[in-house]
N, C-alpha and C positions, 0 to 999 in steps of 0.2 A: 447278233450281227453274223452273217455268212462268213465261214473261213475261206481265205484266199489261198488254195493249196496247188492249184494247177496251172497258174499264170504268174507272170512276174514281170514288172516294168521297170526297167534299169537304165540308168543314164550312163553314157559313153561320150568320148570326146566328138563323135558324130551325130549326137543326138540320142533319142530314147529309143530302145529296142523292146518289143513286147514279146516275151518268150511264152509260147503255148505248148502245153503237154501234149505230145503226139498220140499218147496212149488213151487220152480222156475223150469222153463224147463231146461232141461240139456244142451241144446244147449247156453243158456244164461249163465249158469255157466261156461262153457268152453270159451266163448268170454270174461268174465270177467276175468278168471284165466290167459287167454293169455296175457291179458293187465297188470295185476298186476305182473305177472312174467318177462315180458319185461321189466318193468320200474324198477323193483328190483333185476334184474339178478345179478349184480355185487355184491350186499349185501348179496345174498342167496347162492351163490355158495357152493356146498358140503353139504348143510345141510339136515338132514334127516326130512321128513314131513309124519306125519300120518293124514288121512283124518277121518271127521265125518260129516255125513249127516242125523241126527237126526233119524227118523223112516222110512226115504225112503229107498226103496230097490234098489240099483243100480244094473243094470246087468253086466255080466261079460264083455261085450263088453266096456260098460261105464268105468268101473273101469281100463280096460286096456288103454283106451284112456287117462284117468287122469294120470295114471302111465307113460305112454309115454310123456305127455306133460310135467310132472314134470321133468323127465330125460332128456328131450331135452334142458332144462334150467338149467342144473346141479345139479338138487337136487334128493335126493335118497328116492324113496317111501318106506315106512316103516309100511304099512298095515292101517287097520281101527280100529277105536275105537268104543266102544259101550257106551251106555248111562251112565252106571255107571263108566266109566272111564274118563268122562269129566266133567269140572267144567264150570258151567254158573252162573251169578249173582243171577238167580232165583231159583236155585236148592242147594241142600244141598251137601257138600262134602261127600264122602265115604272113610273111613279110611279102613287100611289093615284088622282090625278085624271086618270090616262090621258094626260097630257101627256108626250112623250118627253123623256127626259133622256139626253144623250149620255155614254157611259161614258168615264172618263178615260184618257188614253192615256199611259204611263210610258215613259220611256227605258229602253233594255236594261239589265238589272242592278238594276231598281228593282221591289221586290214589296211589295204592300199587304196587309194582312189584319190579325186579332186577334194581339197579342204579349204574351207573359208575360215581365216583368223578375224575375229572381232576384237579389238583391242580398246574396249569400253564398256561400261554398264549399259544395258539396255533398259530403258526407262518406260513407263507406262505410255502405250500407243506404238512403240518401236515394233518392227516386223521384219524379220530375216528369213527370206526363202532361198534355198540353194539346192543345186544338183549335185550333192556330195556330202562330205561330212563338214560339221560346223563346230568350232572351238570358240568359246567365248572368255577372254581374260578379263573377267569382271563378273558383275551381278546380272541376272535376268529378274527385273522387279515384277510385281504383280500388274497385269495390264499388257505385257510385252510377250511376243509370242516368237519361237523358232521352228521354222518347218525346213526338214532337210531328207534328202532321199536316202542318205547314210546315217552315221552317229551323230550324236550331239553330246559334246562335253563341255561343261561349264566350270572354270576355275574360281567361281565363289558361290553365291547362293542362287539357286535356281527356284524362284516363286512365281514365275508366270506360266505360259503355256509351252509345251515341247511336245513337237511331234516328229519322231524319227522314223526311218523306213517309210517315207510318205507315198512312195509308189509300189508298196507291198513287200519291202524287204523285211521279214519276220526275224532275221539275225541281227538287225539293227539294235543299239543299245543308246540308253541315255545315262550319262554320269554326271555328278556335281559334288563339289566340296560340301554343300549344304543342299540336299535334294529335299524341296519341299515345294513343288509345283501346284497350280491351281488345276491344271489338267495335264496328264501325261498319256501319250499316245505312242505306240509303236506299230507300225502298219495298220491293221485293222483292229488292235486291240487298244482300249481306252480305259483309263482309271483317273480317280481324283484322290488327292490327299485327304485323308480323314482329318476331322476337326482335331485341334489340340496336338498336332504332331510337328509342331514348329521348332521343337527344341534340336540342339544339333546333336547327331549321332555320329559324326565322322564322314569322310567321303562314301559315297555309295554309287551303285550301279543298278539301273533297272533293266530287264531283258524279258523276253518272253519264253516261258518254261510251262510245258502242258497246257499250251493256249491261255495262259494267265500271266499278267505282268507280275514279276517277281522283283523285289529289291534285295540287293547284298551288300553288305559292307565291303569296302576296298582296303586291303591291307597296305599300309603305307608306312614302312618301318622308320622312315626319316621324318615323320611328320611332328611338328611342334606346336604346342598351343591349341586354341580352341576356335571354332568358327566365330563369325561376327555376329 
């Protein structure tokens, strides 16, 4: 599967924003966009998308090609953003009255954004799709799935399908008290649990490292007892 390195599709309170690397060739951007939309088509159906390419000037033909590609995958092109309409971590936010407001700086390991709390166990056939982070206060059984543009955290056993960073966010993570999914996916990287790995190993977190899904233990000093 091709890497998604020069584009990103992120959810905001005003809809989706497609970020395009202004330094990259347009053909490369289109190839990555096709791959991203193909892999996320079910999740993105009907969404409005605005584009942002930094200081790069795109031709009328290029903009038209982008719009056609978005439309072919069931999305609605909603125009282009200017620099002062876009939030990036290294810039300040611009308020309505044009007074600059400094962006909040968080410690490493702290992430903000919309979050959905699911206070129940997801049984076979259940499907949760959300533009943001998803936290499940229960189990995710085989046959159930979670698709999120942000992180996924399960406060129980994750034995179903989990797809974090569904719009290409490779910094997203999947964590669970008992991590044993039938399929685990972050952005464009997919993995399955090997056979015979259902034994509880303690809370774990999955993330992308060196273009591979890696699973690490989570240190919780106050943890008591074992998983179910």
